[in-house]
N, C-alpha and C positions, 0 to 999 in steps of 0.2 A: 383394741381390736386388731387381729392379725391382718397382714397385708393379703390382698387377693392374689391369685395367680397372675392375673392381668397386670396388676401393679408391680409384682415381682419381675415379670418379663420386661416391663417398661424400664424399670430401674437397671436391670441387667443390660438392656440396650443402651441406656444413657451412659453407663459406666464404660461400655465397649466404645461408644462414640467419643467419649472424653479421651480415652487412650489414643484412638485413631487421630483425632483432631490435634492432639499434642505430641504426635509422633513417638509414642511410648510403647514400643514393641519388644524391647529387651527385658528379660526377666533377670533378677527381680525388679519389679516396678519401684521407682524411687519417688515416693509421695512428696518429699520436701522439694525436689527439683520440679515436680509437676505444679506444686503450689506456686513456686517462683515463676514458672512459665505463664501462669494465668494472672500474675500480678499480685500474689499474696506473699507476705513474708511470714516466716515461722519463728516464733520466739518461745523460749523456755522461761517460765516464771512461776512463782508460787501462786496457786489459785485457791482461794478459801472455799471451804465446804467440800462436798463430795464430787465436784466437777474436776475432770482431768484434762479437759480440752474445751476450747471455745473459739468461735469464729466471731470476729468483729468486722462485719461487712463494711461499715463506713471507713474504718481505718485500714481495711484490707490486710488483716493480720490474723493468723491462727496462733493462739496461745496454748501451749502444752505445759502441763504441770511440771515443775522443775525436777521432781524426783524421777521422771521418765527419761531424763538424759542418760541414766544408768541402765535403761531397759529399751534398747533400740527397737526390738520387735514390737513391743507394746506401743512405743512412740509412733512407729510407722502406721500402726492400726488407728491410733487417735488422729493423726494428721489426715489419713485417708477418710476417716469418719467426717471430719470437718470439711474436707473437700466435697463429700457427699452433700452436706448442708449447702455448700456454696453452689453446687450444680443443680440440686433438686429444688431449691427454694428461691431461685432467682426472681420469680414473680412475686414471692411473698415479701420482698424487700419494700414494696410499696404499701404494705398492709398498714392501716392507720393504727394509732395507739388504742383507739376504742375497740377496733376489731381484735387487736392483740389481747386486750384485757378480757374480751369475751371468749377467746379461744379456749376450747375445752382441754382437759388433761388428755383425752383420747387423741386429739389432734396432735398434741405435743409428743405423745408416745408414738404415734404413727410416723412422725417426722424422724424420731430417733431410730425406729426400726428401719425406715427407708435409708437413712444415712449409713446405718451399720451394714445393710445389704449392699449398698453402693460401694462401701469400703472393701468388703470381701470380694465383690465381683471385680473391682479395680485391681486389687492386689493379687488375686488368683483368678485370672480370666478362665472361663470354662474350657476353651480349647487347650490352653497350656496345662490346666489341672488334669484334664483327661489324658493328655500325653504323659504327664508325670506319673499318674497312676499306672498307666500301661508299662512304663519303664520300670517302675517299682516292682510290678508283678512279674515282668519278664526277665529282668536282669538280676534277680535275687538280691535286691536292695535290702530285703528283710534281714539279711545277714549282718548288715551294717547299722540298721536302725531298729529300735524296739517295736515300732509300729508304723503303719502308713501315716498316721497323724504326725509322728515325729519327723518322718521323711518330708512330708509336705510343709510342715512348720519350718524346717531347716532350709528347704529349697526356696521357698517364697519369702523367708525371713519374716514370719508372722508368729503370733502366739499359738500355742497348741489348741487353745479354745477356739480361736478364729479358724484354724485349719480344720478342726472337727466340724464346726458349723458349716463351713463351705463344702466339705466333702458330703455331708448329709444333704444339703440343699441341692447338690448336683446329682443326687441319687446313688451315691456310693454307700453300700452297706458296710458298716464297720463292725 
């Protein structure tokens, strides 16, 4: 089930507050440094299956699949996604095993959508994104970049896919 507008607004607010609380105002945001600031370590290791990142709340570690060491933009997005889980699911840490076993696929999917939105909002805060789009349009950045998506991806050091999603969710017509 897609997130409601109220849920999206709440996640945006939480991402903004996370940045403020951790004095992260300089762009591009450094998710690994933020993880360390909140007491999490980041490690690269092979992860079996289709998982590319995971949060071990008990050990206070974010594990990123080893192949992402060669793709820093993608790794930044994965670390930020796991920081989303860390921030958005604080109260879920006390969930009992029985409750976890009964959790629906929908609940799990909603958590993934929420963590992904948190990551995009954290890496590309709306005010900075709006200013970047204004600069792109006014200073003829299109002469240097193939598209607005390429420019945003480069500026915020994120994947093109994440840049496109963020631009769309902030109302920019592509």
